[in-house]
DRENVEX-325761 format. One record per residue (C-alpha): chain; residue in three letters; x, y, z; residue number from 1. Coordinates in steps of 0.5 Angstrom, whole numbers. Example, Ala and Ser with C-alpha at 12.3 -4.5 7.8 and 13.67 -1.06 7.14 Angstrom:
2
+----+-----+-------+-------+-------+-----+
| ch |  aa |     X |     Y |     Z |   i |
+----+-----+-------+-------+-------+-----+
|  A | ALA |    25 |    -9 |    16 |   1 |
|  A | SER |    27 |    -2 |    14 |   2 |
+----+-----+-------+-------+-------+-----+
END
This chain:
336
+----+-----+-------+-------+-------+-----+
| ch |  aa |     X |     Y |     Z |   i |
+----+-----+-------+-------+-------+-----+
|  A | UNK |  -103 |   -86 |   -67 |   1 |
|  A | UNK |  -103 |   -79 |   -68 |   2 |
|  A | UNK |  -100 |   -76 |   -75 |   3 |
|  A | UNK |   -99 |   -69 |   -76 |   4 |
|  A | UNK |  -100 |   -67 |   -83 |   5 |
|  A | UNK |   -94 |   -64 |   -87 |   6 |
|  A | UNK |   -95 |   -57 |   -89 |   7 |
|  A | UNK |   -91 |   -52 |   -94 |   8 |
|  A | UNK |   -88 |   -48 |   -88 |   9 |
|  A | UNK |   -86 |   -55 |   -84 |  10 |
|  A | UNK |   -83 |   -57 |   -91 |  11 |
|  A | UNK |   -79 |   -51 |   -92 |  12 |
|  A | UNK |   -76 |   -52 |   -85 |  13 |
|  A | UNK |   -74 |   -59 |   -86 |  14 |
|  A | UNK |   -71 |   -57 |   -93 |  15 |
|  A | UNK |   -67 |   -51 |   -89 |  16 |
|  A | UNK |   -64 |   -56 |   -84 |  17 |
|  A | UNK |   -58 |   -59 |   -85 |  18 |
|  A | UNK |   -60 |   -65 |   -80 |  19 |
|  A | UNK |   -67 |   -66 |   -83 |  20 |
|  A | UNK |   -65 |   -73 |   -86 |  21 |
|  A | UNK |   -62 |   -78 |   -82 |  22 |
|  A | UNK |   -56 |   -81 |   -86 |  23 |
|  A | UNK |   -56 |   -88 |   -88 |  24 |
|  A | UNK |   -50 |   -90 |   -83 |  25 |
|  A | UNK |   -52 |   -88 |   -76 |  26 |
|  A | UNK |   -55 |   -82 |   -72 |  27 |
|  A | UNK |   -61 |   -77 |   -74 |  28 |
|  A | UNK |   -57 |   -71 |   -73 |  29 |
|  A | UNK |   -50 |   -69 |   -75 |  30 |
|  A | UNK |   -45 |   -66 |   -70 |  31 |
|  A | UNK |   -45 |   -58 |   -70 |  32 |
|  A | UNK |   -39 |   -54 |   -67 |  33 |
|  A | UNK |   -42 |   -51 |   -60 |  34 |
|  A | UNK |   -41 |   -43 |   -60 |  35 |
|  A | UNK |   -38 |   -40 |   -54 |  36 |
|  A | UNK |   -43 |   -36 |   -52 |  37 |
|  A | UNK |   -44 |   -35 |   -45 |  38 |
|  A | UNK |   -51 |   -33 |   -44 |  39 |
|  A | UNK |   -58 |   -34 |   -49 |  40 |
|  A | UNK |   -60 |   -28 |   -52 |  41 |
|  A | UNK |   -66 |   -25 |   -57 |  42 |
|  A | UNK |   -72 |   -30 |   -59 |  43 |
|  A | UNK |   -69 |   -36 |   -57 |  44 |
|  A | UNK |   -68 |   -34 |   -50 |  45 |
|  A | UNK |   -75 |   -32 |   -49 |  46 |
|  A | UNK |   -78 |   -38 |   -52 |  47 |
|  A | UNK |   -74 |   -43 |   -48 |  48 |
|  A | UNK |   -76 |   -39 |   -42 |  49 |
|  A | UNK |   -84 |   -38 |   -44 |  50 |
|  A | UNK |   -84 |   -45 |   -48 |  51 |
|  A | UNK |   -80 |   -50 |   -43 |  52 |
|  A | UNK |   -79 |   -46 |   -37 |  53 |
|  A | UNK |   -72 |   -46 |   -37 |  54 |
|  A | UNK |   -68 |   -41 |   -33 |  55 |
|  A | UNK |   -63 |   -36 |   -36 |  56 |
|  A | UNK |   -57 |   -41 |   -34 |  57 |
|  A | UNK |   -61 |   -47 |   -36 |  58 |
|  A | UNK |   -62 |   -44 |   -43 |  59 |
|  A | UNK |   -55 |   -42 |   -43 |  60 |
|  A | UNK |   -53 |   -49 |   -43 |  61 |
|  A | UNK |   -58 |   -52 |   -48 |  62 |
|  A | UNK |   -57 |   -46 |   -53 |  63 |
|  A | UNK |   -50 |   -48 |   -56 |  64 |
|  A | UNK |   -52 |   -55 |   -57 |  65 |
|  A | UNK |   -58 |   -53 |   -62 |  66 |
|  A | UNK |   -56 |   -54 |   -69 |  67 |
|  A | UNK |   -52 |   -48 |   -72 |  68 |
|  A | UNK |   -57 |   -46 |   -77 |  69 |
|  A | UNK |   -63 |   -45 |   -71 |  70 |
|  A | UNK |   -58 |   -41 |   -67 |  71 |
|  A | UNK |   -55 |   -37 |   -73 |  72 |
|  A | UNK |   -62 |   -35 |   -75 |  73 |
|  A | UNK |   -66 |   -35 |   -69 |  74 |
|  A | UNK |   -71 |   -40 |   -71 |  75 |
|  A | UNK |   -76 |   -40 |   -66 |  76 |
|  A | UNK |   -81 |   -43 |   -71 |  77 |
|  A | UNK |   -77 |   -49 |   -72 |  78 |
|  A | UNK |   -76 |   -50 |   -64 |  79 |
|  A | UNK |   -84 |   -49 |   -63 |  80 |
|  A | UNK |   -86 |   -53 |   -69 |  81 |
|  A | UNK |   -82 |   -59 |   -67 |  82 |
|  A | UNK |   -83 |   -58 |   -59 |  83 |
|  A | UNK |   -91 |   -57 |   -61 |  84 |
|  A | UNK |   -92 |   -63 |   -65 |  85 |
|  A | UNK |   -87 |   -68 |   -61 |  86 |
|  A | UNK |   -91 |   -66 |   -55 |  87 |
|  A | UNK |   -98 |   -67 |   -58 |  88 |
|  A | UNK |   -96 |   -74 |   -61 |  89 |
|  A | UNK |   -93 |   -77 |   -54 |  90 |
|  A | UNK |   -98 |   -73 |   -50 |  91 |
|  A | UNK |   -93 |   -70 |   -46 |  92 |
|  A | UNK |   -94 |   -65 |   -40 |  93 |
|  A | UNK |   -90 |   -59 |   -40 |  94 |
|  A | UNK |   -85 |   -62 |   -35 |  95 |
|  A | UNK |   -84 |   -68 |   -39 |  96 |
|  A | UNK |   -83 |   -64 |   -45 |  97 |
|  A | UNK |   -78 |   -60 |   -41 |  98 |
|  A | UNK |   -74 |   -66 |   -39 |  99 |
|  A | UNK |   -74 |   -69 |   -46 | 100 |
|  A | UNK |   -71 |   -62 |   -49 | 101 |
|  A | UNK |   -66 |   -61 |   -43 | 102 |
|  A | UNK |   -63 |   -68 |   -44 | 103 |
|  A | UNK |   -63 |   -68 |   -52 | 104 |
|  A | UNK |   -63 |   -61 |   -54 | 105 |
|  A | UNK |   -62 |   -63 |   -61 | 106 |
|  A | UNK |   -69 |   -66 |   -62 | 107 |
|  A | UNK |   -71 |   -59 |   -63 | 108 |
|  A | UNK |   -67 |   -59 |   -70 | 109 |
|  A | UNK |   -70 |   -65 |   -72 | 110 |
|  A | UNK |   -76 |   -65 |   -77 | 111 |
|  A | UNK |   -82 |   -68 |   -74 | 112 |
|  A | UNK |   -85 |   -70 |   -80 | 113 |
|  A | UNK |   -79 |   -73 |   -84 | 114 |
|  A | UNK |   -75 |   -75 |   -78 | 115 |
|  A | UNK |   -79 |   -76 |   -71 | 116 |
|  A | UNK |   -86 |   -78 |   -73 | 117 |
|  A | UNK |   -83 |   -84 |   -78 | 118 |
|  A | UNK |   -78 |   -87 |   -73 | 119 |
|  A | UNK |   -84 |   -86 |   -67 | 120 |
|  A | UNK |   -89 |   -90 |   -72 | 121 |
|  A | UNK |   -84 |   -95 |   -74 | 122 |
|  A | UNK |   -82 |   -97 |   -67 | 123 |
|  A | UNK |   -89 |   -97 |   -64 | 124 |
|  A | UNK |   -91 |  -102 |   -70 | 125 |
|  A | UNK |   -85 |  -106 |   -69 | 126 |
|  A | UNK |   -86 |  -107 |   -62 | 127 |
|  A | UNK |   -93 |  -107 |   -62 | 128 |
|  A | UNK |   -93 |  -101 |   -57 | 129 |
|  A | UNK |   -99 |   -98 |   -54 | 130 |
|  A | UNK |   -99 |   -90 |   -54 | 131 |
|  A | UNK |   -97 |   -90 |   -47 | 132 |
|  A | UNK |   -92 |   -95 |   -47 | 133 |
|  A | UNK |   -89 |   -91 |   -53 | 134 |
|  A | UNK |   -89 |   -85 |   -49 | 135 |
|  A | UNK |   -86 |   -89 |   -43 | 136 |
|  A | UNK |   -80 |   -91 |   -47 | 137 |
|  A | UNK |   -78 |   -85 |   -50 | 138 |
|  A | UNK |   -79 |   -81 |   -43 | 139 |
|  A | UNK |   -74 |   -87 |   -40 | 140 |
|  A | UNK |   -69 |   -86 |   -46 | 141 |
|  A | UNK |   -70 |   -79 |   -50 | 142 |
|  A | UNK |   -64 |   -80 |   -54 | 143 |
|  A | UNK |   -67 |   -85 |   -58 | 144 |
|  A | UNK |   -71 |   -79 |   -61 | 145 |
|  A | UNK |   -64 |   -78 |   -64 | 146 |
|  A | UNK |   -63 |   -85 |   -67 | 147 |
|  A | UNK |   -66 |   -87 |   -74 | 148 |
|  A | UNK |   -70 |   -93 |   -74 | 149 |
|  A | UNK |   -68 |   -96 |   -80 | 150 |
|  A | UNK |   -60 |   -95 |   -79 | 151 |
|  A | UNK |   -60 |   -96 |   -72 | 152 |
|  A | UNK |   -66 |   -98 |   -68 | 153 |
|  A | UNK |   -69 |  -103 |   -73 | 154 |
|  A | UNK |   -63 |  -107 |   -74 | 155 |
|  A | UNK |   -61 |  -108 |   -67 | 156 |
|  A | UNK |   -68 |  -110 |   -65 | 157 |
|  A | UNK |   -68 |  -115 |   -70 | 158 |
|  A | UNK |   -61 |  -118 |   -68 | 159 |
|  A | UNK |   -63 |  -118 |   -61 | 160 |
|  A | UNK |   -70 |  -122 |   -62 | 161 |
|  A | UNK |   -66 |  -127 |   -67 | 162 |
|  A | UNK |   -60 |  -128 |   -62 | 163 |
|  A | UNK |   -65 |  -130 |   -56 | 164 |
|  A | UNK |   -71 |  -133 |   -60 | 165 |
|  A | UNK |   -76 |  -128 |   -57 | 166 |
|  A | UNK |   -83 |  -128 |   -59 | 167 |
|  A | UNK |   -86 |  -121 |   -60 | 168 |
|  A | UNK |   -89 |  -121 |   -53 | 169 |
|  A | UNK |   -82 |  -123 |   -50 | 170 |
|  A | UNK |   -78 |  -118 |   -54 | 171 |
|  A | UNK |   -83 |  -112 |   -52 | 172 |
|  A | UNK |   -83 |  -114 |   -45 | 173 |
|  A | UNK |   -75 |  -114 |   -45 | 174 |
|  A | UNK |   -75 |  -107 |   -48 | 175 |
|  A | UNK |   -81 |  -104 |   -43 | 176 |
|  A | UNK |   -76 |  -107 |   -37 | 177 |
|  A | UNK |   -70 |  -104 |   -40 | 178 |
|  A | UNK |   -71 |   -98 |   -45 | 179 |
|  A | UNK |   -64 |   -97 |   -45 | 180 |
|  A | UNK |   -63 |  -103 |   -50 | 181 |
|  A | UNK |   -65 |   -99 |   -55 | 182 |
|  A | UNK |   -60 |   -94 |   -55 | 183 |
|  A | UNK |   -54 |  -100 |   -55 | 184 |
|  A | UNK |   -51 |  -103 |   -61 | 185 |
|  A | UNK |   -52 |  -110 |   -62 | 186 |
|  A | UNK |   -45 |  -112 |   -65 | 187 |
|  A | UNK |   -41 |  -107 |   -61 | 188 |
|  A | UNK |   -45 |  -108 |   -54 | 189 |
|  A | UNK |   -50 |  -113 |   -53 | 190 |
|  A | UNK |   -47 |  -119 |   -57 | 191 |
|  A | UNK |   -40 |  -119 |   -54 | 192 |
|  A | UNK |   -42 |  -119 |   -47 | 193 |
|  A | UNK |   -48 |  -124 |   -48 | 194 |
|  A | UNK |   -43 |  -129 |   -52 | 195 |
|  A | UNK |   -37 |  -128 |   -46 | 196 |
|  A | UNK |   -43 |  -129 |   -41 | 197 |
|  A | UNK |   -45 |  -135 |   -44 | 198 |
|  A | UNK |   -38 |  -138 |   -45 | 199 |
|  A | UNK |   -36 |  -136 |   -38 | 200 |
|  A | UNK |   -42 |  -140 |   -35 | 201 |
|  A | UNK |   -43 |  -145 |   -40 | 202 |
|  A | UNK |   -50 |  -143 |   -41 | 203 |
|  A | UNK |   -54 |  -147 |   -46 | 204 |
|  A | UNK |   -59 |  -143 |   -51 | 205 |
|  A | UNK |   -65 |  -144 |   -47 | 206 |
|  A | UNK |   -61 |  -142 |   -40 | 207 |
|  A | UNK |   -58 |  -135 |   -43 | 208 |
|  A | UNK |   -65 |  -134 |   -46 | 209 |
|  A | UNK |   -68 |  -135 |   -39 | 210 |
|  A | UNK |   -63 |  -131 |   -36 | 211 |
|  A | UNK |   -64 |  -125 |   -40 | 212 |
|  A | UNK |   -72 |  -125 |   -39 | 213 |
|  A | UNK |   -71 |  -126 |   -32 | 214 |
|  A | UNK |   -67 |  -120 |   -32 | 215 |
|  A | UNK |   -66 |  -116 |   -38 | 216 |
|  A | UNK |   -61 |  -111 |   -35 | 217 |
|  A | UNK |   -56 |  -116 |   -36 | 218 |
|  A | UNK |   -56 |  -113 |   -43 | 219 |
|  A | UNK |   -53 |  -107 |   -41 | 220 |
|  A | UNK |   -47 |  -109 |   -37 | 221 |
|  A | UNK |   -40 |  -110 |   -40 | 222 |
|  A | UNK |   -38 |  -117 |   -39 | 223 |
|  A | UNK |   -30 |  -115 |   -38 | 224 |
|  A | UNK |   -31 |  -109 |   -33 | 225 |
|  A | UNK |   -38 |  -111 |   -30 | 226 |
|  A | UNK |   -39 |  -118 |   -30 | 227 |
|  A | UNK |   -33 |  -122 |   -30 | 228 |
|  A | UNK |   -29 |  -119 |   -24 | 229 |
|  A | UNK |   -35 |  -120 |   -19 | 230 |
|  A | UNK |   -36 |  -127 |   -22 | 231 |
|  A | UNK |   -29 |  -129 |   -21 | 232 |
|  A | UNK |   -29 |  -126 |   -14 | 233 |
|  A | UNK |   -35 |  -129 |   -12 | 234 |
|  A | UNK |   -33 |  -136 |   -14 | 235 |
|  A | UNK |   -26 |  -135 |   -11 | 236 |
|  A | UNK |   -29 |  -133 |    -4 | 237 |
|  A | UNK |   -34 |  -138 |    -3 | 238 |
|  A | UNK |   -30 |  -144 |    -7 | 239 |
|  A | UNK |   -35 |  -145 |   -12 | 240 |
|  A | UNK |   -35 |  -150 |   -18 | 241 |
|  A | UNK |   -36 |  -148 |   -25 | 242 |
|  A | UNK |   -43 |  -151 |   -24 | 243 |
|  A | UNK |   -45 |  -148 |   -17 | 244 |
|  A | UNK |   -43 |  -141 |   -20 | 245 |
|  A | UNK |   -48 |  -142 |   -26 | 246 |
|  A | UNK |   -53 |  -145 |   -21 | 247 |
|  A | UNK |   -53 |  -139 |   -17 | 248 |
|  A | UNK |   -53 |  -134 |   -23 | 249 |
|  A | UNK |   -59 |  -138 |   -26 | 250 |
|  A | UNK |   -63 |  -137 |   -19 | 251 |
|  A | UNK |   -61 |  -130 |   -18 | 252 |
|  A | UNK |   -59 |  -127 |   -25 | 253 |
|  A | UNK |   -59 |  -120 |   -21 | 254 |
|  A | UNK |   -52 |  -122 |   -18 | 255 |
|  A | UNK |   -49 |  -121 |   -24 | 256 |
|  A | UNK |   -50 |  -113 |   -23 | 257 |
|  A | UNK |   -48 |  -113 |   -16 | 258 |
|  A | UNK |   -41 |  -110 |   -15 | 259 |
|  A | UNK |   -37 |  -115 |   -11 | 260 |
|  A | UNK |   -32 |  -110 |    -7 | 261 |
|  A | UNK |   -38 |  -105 |    -5 | 262 |
|  A | UNK |   -44 |  -110 |    -4 | 263 |
|  A | UNK |   -42 |  -118 |    -4 | 264 |
|  A | UNK |   -36 |  -118 |     0 | 265 |
|  A | UNK |   -38 |  -114 |     6 | 266 |
|  A | UNK |   -45 |  -118 |     6 | 267 |
|  A | UNK |   -41 |  -125 |     6 | 268 |
|  A | UNK |   -36 |  -122 |    11 | 269 |
|  A | UNK |   -41 |  -120 |    16 | 270 |
|  A | UNK |   -45 |  -126 |    16 | 271 |
|  A | UNK |   -39 |  -131 |    16 | 272 |
|  A | UNK |   -36 |  -127 |    22 | 273 |
|  A | UNK |   -43 |  -125 |    26 | 274 |
|  A | UNK |   -46 |  -132 |    25 | 275 |
|  A | UNK |   -39 |  -136 |    26 | 276 |
|  A | UNK |   -40 |  -139 |    20 | 277 |
|  A | UNK |   -34 |  -143 |    16 | 278 |
|  A | UNK |   -33 |  -142 |     9 | 279 |
|  A | UNK |   -36 |  -149 |     7 | 280 |
|  A | UNK |   -42 |  -147 |    12 | 281 |
|  A | UNK |   -43 |  -140 |     9 | 282 |
|  A | UNK |   -42 |  -143 |     2 | 283 |
|  A | UNK |   -48 |  -148 |     3 | 284 |
|  A | UNK |   -52 |  -143 |     5 | 285 |
|  A | UNK |   -51 |  -139 |    -1 | 286 |
|  A | UNK |   -52 |  -145 |    -5 | 287 |
|  A | UNK |   -59 |  -147 |    -2 | 288 |
|  A | UNK |   -61 |  -140 |    -2 | 289 |
|  A | UNK |   -58 |  -135 |    -7 | 290 |
|  A | UNK |   -63 |  -130 |    -6 | 291 |
|  A | UNK |   -59 |  -129 |     1 | 292 |
|  A | UNK |   -54 |  -125 |    -3 | 293 |
|  A | UNK |   -59 |  -120 |    -6 | 294 |
|  A | UNK |   -61 |  -117 |     1 | 295 |
|  A | UNK |   -59 |  -111 |     4 | 296 |
|  A | UNK |   -54 |  -111 |     9 | 297 |
|  A | UNK |   -56 |  -105 |    13 | 298 |
|  A | UNK |   -63 |  -105 |    12 | 299 |
|  A | UNK |   -64 |  -113 |    13 | 300 |
|  A | UNK |   -58 |  -117 |    16 | 301 |
|  A | UNK |   -56 |  -112 |    21 | 302 |
|  A | UNK |   -62 |  -110 |    24 | 303 |
|  A | UNK |   -65 |  -117 |    24 | 304 |
|  A | UNK |   -58 |  -120 |    28 | 305 |
|  A | UNK |   -60 |  -115 |    33 | 306 |
|  A | UNK |   -67 |  -117 |    34 | 307 |
|  A | UNK |   -65 |  -124 |    34 | 308 |
|  A | UNK |   -60 |  -122 |    40 | 309 |
|  A | UNK |   -65 |  -118 |    44 | 310 |
|  A | UNK |   -70 |  -124 |    43 | 311 |
|  A | UNK |   -65 |  -129 |    45 | 312 |
|  A | UNK |   -66 |  -133 |    38 | 313 |
|  A | UNK |   -61 |  -137 |    34 | 314 |
|  A | UNK |   -57 |  -132 |    30 | 315 |
|  A | UNK |   -58 |  -137 |    24 | 316 |
|  A | UNK |   -65 |  -134 |    23 | 317 |
|  A | UNK |   -62 |  -128 |    20 | 318 |
|  A | UNK |   -60 |  -132 |    14 | 319 |
|  A | UNK |   -64 |  -138 |    14 | 320 |
|  A | UNK |   -71 |  -134 |    14 | 321 |
|  A | UNK |   -68 |  -128 |    10 | 322 |
|  A | UNK |   -74 |  -128 |     5 | 323 |
|  A | UNK |   -79 |  -127 |    10 | 324 |
|  A | UNK |   -82 |  -120 |    11 | 325 |
|  A | UNK |   -80 |  -116 |    17 | 326 |
|  A | UNK |   -87 |  -117 |    20 | 327 |
|  A | UNK |   -87 |  -125 |    19 | 328 |
|  A | UNK |   -79 |  -125 |    22 | 329 |
|  A | UNK |   -82 |  -122 |    28 | 330 |
|  A | UNK |   -87 |  -127 |    29 | 331 |
|  A | UNK |   -82 |  -132 |    28 | 332 |
|  A | UNK |   -78 |  -129 |    34 | 333 |
|  A | UNK |   -84 |  -128 |    38 | 334 |
|  A | UNK |   -85 |  -136 |    38 | 335 |
|  A | UNK |   -84 |  -139 |    45 | 336 |
+----+-----+-------+-------+-------+-----+
END
């Protein structure tokens, strides 16, 4: 872990900043009133160009998002001190640092010693992250740099681990596969959706845990707007019982993220029409191979249907052998 010592100058910068310490309730920085300036001027404009490689247009977009005290006093020293310390701590390349600042300009108004480093150190220790893993998480979700570990990150991590009885290694795996989970509120976002999903599919605690570990992205979905509409439409389309729907989801958790109208419905219609399947037969094929719902209509089903027709082979191979790679599927077609 890299620690940059606190200097008198950096302490003075922190004391001057109106957002130096996180409030006990929520995010690291307070909201500031954006100015109406149309272009960046003076020292900050030069710093943005030289330090981060921003164009004048990009700088004009970013500068109004900086804390008022930095803009009003053209505090180039604060911008440079924070960006340099953060870059060193996470071993960021210039392009990576540029991306972080572009996505979260307010990070430049935070004290590295009093805000950023303590939070990064706590997050790294809590999740047992290596330096490279910590960097990966931050680059994936720079907005977490603006969140207090004690007030935001820590409590949500604790609640998620307790809810799903995750081991430290499992918790770490979930976060590394879905860094965005750190920016979600457990009581507002995660808990309500998990509870609704568990009730909808009558999942046991082990089954819910298994589902999340297989596909952590489910934690980022809103039940009412994402999950429930697709589940209900799929169930109705295939005349699935509650138990059959549950079985499909447990075998293919990613189906929870598929949009019904834009993904599942066209695929099911295509297979039913082109293969001349009854609803009952289509239903049985999906129940036998839930993964069939996950293959691309345009990149897998349509091209393979044409190849089956050209080879004079049964069209049912399109779905029955959908799991094969293109090379293996062609080998099947080449058999006498």
